[in-house]
N, C-alpha and C positions, 0 to 999 in steps of 0.2 A: 914692545913688551914681549911679545910671542918668540924674540932675539933672545931679549931679559933671560929671559926663563927656560930658554931650549937650554934640553942637556947636549954638552959638546960628546961626549963619551958614551958609550953601547953602557945601557944599565944591564944585570942579567939576573931580569925579574925573575925569572922562571928557579932561579935556584932554591927560590924558599917554597915554589910551587907545593909541596910535598907536603912540609907541618902547613900549610898554609887550606890546603886539600882537607886536613886530619881537624885545622881546625872548624869546616865549613863542618865539615860530617858532623862534628859536637853540637852544632849550632844550629843544624836542621836537625836531629835528636832532638837532644832540648827542643824543636818551638816542636817537632808535634810532641812528646810526650806533654808540652804544657797544653799545648794544645786536648790532647786526653783526655788530663786533667781536672782544666780548670776549665774548659772550651773558649768560648767567644762572651763578651759580655754586651748582647749585642744594645744596641737603641730603637728606645720608641719604636721611628722608625720599620725596624724589624720583626720586635717585638706586637705592639702595637699597642695604644694607649689613647690620654686625653692630651694635648695641647691647649694651653688657657696665656693667650696674649691679653698685656695691659698696659698703660699709660698712665703713670706717676704723674703728680702737678709736678713734683720736684725729682731731684737725682733721687733710687729709688735707693732703698736703702736695703741690700740683697741679703745682707748679715742675720738681716730681723725678724727677715719674709718668713727664710728657713727656720729663726726658731718658731716661729709663729705657726707655720706647718708644721704639727708635732702631735697632727690627729692617727689612729690606724689609717685610716680611708685616706691617707694622701700618703703613706709611709713610702718611701723610698723617693718624691717629686727629686727634680732636678731643675735649680732656677735658674737661671742664665739672662744674664742681657740682651735683648736684640733690636740690635741701632745702633739709641745713643740713649744717656744714661737716665733716662722718665721713661724708658721698656725695654717689659722683662716680659720674659715669655716661658712657663710652667710646665714638668711636665709630668706631668703625672702617667705611675703602670698600671696596665690594668690588672684592675680585684673582679676575682668570682661571685665573692660575696659584699663589693660597693656596684652600686652604680655608676656608670659616666653623672649625672647633672651629680647628686650628692657631695664626688669630689670636689666640682665644682664651684658650688656653693662653698667648698669647707674652703679654697685655694682663694674667694673673693671675700669670706670672712676673712681670710691671714693677711690679707692685706688690706683689708678697711681700719685697721687695725694697727698698722700705719698713715695709709693719707684713706682719708672719708671722702677724697672725691677720684682719688681713683677712678679709673676707665675701665671696663671689660670691653678690650676692639674683637678678640677673636675665639671662639671655640672652635676648636675643628678632632675626631676621636678617628682611630688609627687601629681598622679592628687585628684579630692576632691570625687572623688567613690573610690579609693583604699585608701585613707586614711580615708572614710567611713565602710570600707571592713572591716578595723582593728581595728577598734574604737567597729564595732560589733563579731567581735573576740575575743578580750577583753576584752568583757562582760563574753561574755558566754564562757572564758575561766575561766572565778572567778568564773562562775553561780557553773558549771561541777565538782571544785575540791570541793564546798561548798558538792553537790552533793555528792561523793566520803568518803568526808572526813567522810560524814553522815554515810555510809553504810560502814566505814571501822569500824568506834569507835560500830555501834551498832553492829556488828561481835564479835570486839573485847571483848567488856564490855561489854555493855547497857544499855536500850531505853534511858530515863534518863538524862546516861551522855550523848548520842548518842547528843540530847538536846542540853545540856548545852555547847558545847564544840562548837558547831555552830549554838547556840547563843551568845555565845562566838567570834568566825571567824566575822561575819556579825553585831556586836556591833565596832569589829577593822575595819572592811573594810571599814564600813560607816563613824567613826570620821574620819578616815585619808582621807578620801576623802573628807568632812566636813573637814576641812584644808586645804587642793587644792584651793576647790571653797571662802570659806571664805575671804584667804590672796590673791587669784589670780595667784596663784600658776601655771607652764604651767605642763601641765600635756604628755609626748612623752611617747614613750615603754620601755626609762632606768625606766617611775617609776611605768608602768604596771607589767614592771618587778620585782620592787619596793615592790610594795603590793601583789602583788602572794609570795616573800622571805616572807613577813610577816604573812601569813595565814600559812605558815608551820613553820617556829619564835614561834606563838602562838600553835601553832594544837601539837606541842615537847615541849611544859611546861605546856601541860592540860594533855597531856598523861602519861608525871610523874608525878602530881599528881593526876591521876586519879588513875593509877598504887599501890599509896601507899593505896590511897584511899576503891580499894579492898582489897590491902592483909592485912588494919587494920578492917576493917568490921568480917576475918574470923576471926581476935590475939582475937581484940575487944570485947567476943559476948551477952556484955550485956551495951556496950554501947550506941547510941543513933544516926542520923547522923549527925548532929554536933556537938557531941563532939570527932566523928572517922574525920569529913573534916578538923577542927578545929587543930588535930592531927599530917593528913598526911598533912598539907599544913606547919601545924611549921616543923616537921620533915625532909621534903624538901627544906623549904629555904633559908637557907645552900647551899646547887646549887641552884636556882634562884637564887641566890647572887653572888655569883662569875662567874653562865654564864650571867646574863643579866650587871654586870659591867665588863667583860674580852670583851663582847659583844660594849660594851655602848661607850669603849675609841676609837674600832678598829671605830666605824658609824659617830664618835663625830668627829674622826679625818681626814674623810671622808667625810663632810659637811662642816666644816672650813676648809681645805686645796687642797681638791677634784676639787678645781673651778669649773666654772658653768657647763658642760659637763656632771656632774652627783651629781649638790646639790638637784634634783628633789628627786633620786633616797635614797640619802643617806640623804632626810627630810622623806620621806616618810619609808623609818625602824625605822631612829628615837622614827616617831612620833609611828610605829607598836608595838616595844622594850615595849617604859612603854605603851602601852596601851596594851599591846597585857598582860604584867605583870599580870597589876592592873585586867584583866578578867577571865583573871587563875583561882584570889581569888574567885572575887568577882560576877564573870556572871555565868560560867562557875561547878563552886561546888553550890556556892548556892544556881542557878535554882536547879540541881542535888536535892538540899536535900529538893525544897520547891515544889517539884516533883513527891516527897517521898518515894525517896530510900535507902533500907534497907538490912540488911541480908540478908533478903530470898531474895531478889534480885540478891547477891553475890553467894550464893549458886550454886555450878555445877549442871543440869538434871542427878537426878539418870535416870539411861534405866534397866525398867525391863526387867532380860533376860529371856527371852524362857521355860518357866516350873518350874520356879521359885515359882511357887504356888502349884505347886504339892511335896505328902510327897515323900520324900528318899525312893529310895529301895534296903539301903541299910539297913541291919540285924544291 
């Protein structure tokens, strides 16, 4: 399979590096602008609110339930299936002028109009303070992940490659957040999990390319940095196509058929995989070339043995 997709000739990927870099700059600035203007549509996991889980005697009509939830007390309620078609979860935002108990009663009354035998299985309240702490901890989790990756890649490779890897990861995270901000997609804990998954996926793709770059710098002694990077990307392209293709099949299936509960998670993965594959070439590798990566930087450091400069005592 790899042989079928293997490229026979070296492709000059970095020929398009400058326009690709300009595109990345525009996307990053646009994402930052959207985040500054629109912010992020935080879910109830971060803003706080009330969660009501109910079980209907038959398949629930979500549209009818949404139509019944028109009272001001439950304005902004999110209605979703939870597991089976009979199980429904209703997320109610925090209202300063309405108690959580009153919101739950209105929700139960709206559900009873559809099914008199509806059963309330769970009611949970998440305070705004807890939600704010989750948002802070989620941001710290992404930041710590980037710092740890910088340390790991610096230790395993070389600081120029490490800077390229971290720049690519930051590029992927910012653009993904920009998409969520622009389209006002709800950002909850599942999306945060998807964002951290994107970091790991993008890093894995970048490390594969960097491993081949290091090997080729030692093999192709007379080649410059650009030639080595183009050769390395070409040699790993078959692996990238197969890995990205098979992953996209699963992620697109989740995006189309997974339901509302994991729609945000699938969206984060879909954006991350597409942008992450692109950034491995035109952000991570190209930045390393711009920083002057060369064969000398890939050579292992020679450790001088004690007494090596002394004359041998053997006659």
